[in-house]
C-alpha positions in Angstrom: 89.3 114.6 234.2 86.7 114.5 231.5 88.9 112.4 229.2 89.7 109.9 232.0 86.0 109.5 232.7 85.1 109.0 229.0 88.0 106.5 228.7 86.9 104.6 231.7 83.3 104.4 230.5 84.4 103.4 227.0 86.7 100.7 228.4 83.9 99.4 230.6 81.5 99.2 227.7 84.0 97.5 225.4 84.9 95.0 228.2 81.3 94.3 228.9 80.6 93.6 225.2 83.6 91.4 224.9 82.6 89.4 228.0 79.0 88.9 226.8 80.1 87.7 223.4 82.8 85.4 224.8 80.4 83.8 227.3 77.6 83.2 224.7 77.2 79.5 224.4 77.3 77.8 221.0 75.3 74.6 220.9 75.0 72.0 218.2 71.3 72.9 217.8 72.1 76.4 216.5 72.2 77.1 212.8 75.5 76.7 211.0 75.6 80.4 210.1 75.3 81.4 213.8 77.9 78.9 214.9 80.4 80.0 212.2 79.7 83.7 212.9 80.1 83.3 216.7 83.2 81.3 216.3 84.8 83.9 214.0 83.8 86.8 216.3 85.2 84.9 219.4 88.5 84.2 217.5 88.8 87.9 216.7 88.1 88.9 220.3 90.7 86.5 221.6 93.2 88.0 219.2 92.2 91.5 220.3 92.7 90.5 224.0 96.0 88.8 223.4 97.4 91.8 221.5 96.5 94.2 224.3 97.6 91.9 227.1 100.8 90.9 225.3 102.2 94.3 224.4 103.6 96.8 226.9 101.4 99.9 227.5 104.1 102.3 226.4 104.3 100.5 223.0 100.5 100.7 222.7 100.6 104.4 223.5 103.3 105.0 220.9 101.4 103.1 218.2 98.1 104.8 218.9 99.8 108.3 219.1 
């Protein structure tokens, strides 16, 4: 029970962080460094999401184990 609660809380926090970063607007008035950094982070998050959505849960469990 304890592990499931910790996993749920951790998953919620990761999801919340990903959602906040993905919805952060990038405007043309921002500095070049900020735009490049946010674009790179958003690309990595999209790749992270696609990997976890695109692979079966049993494969993920086997790889993590």
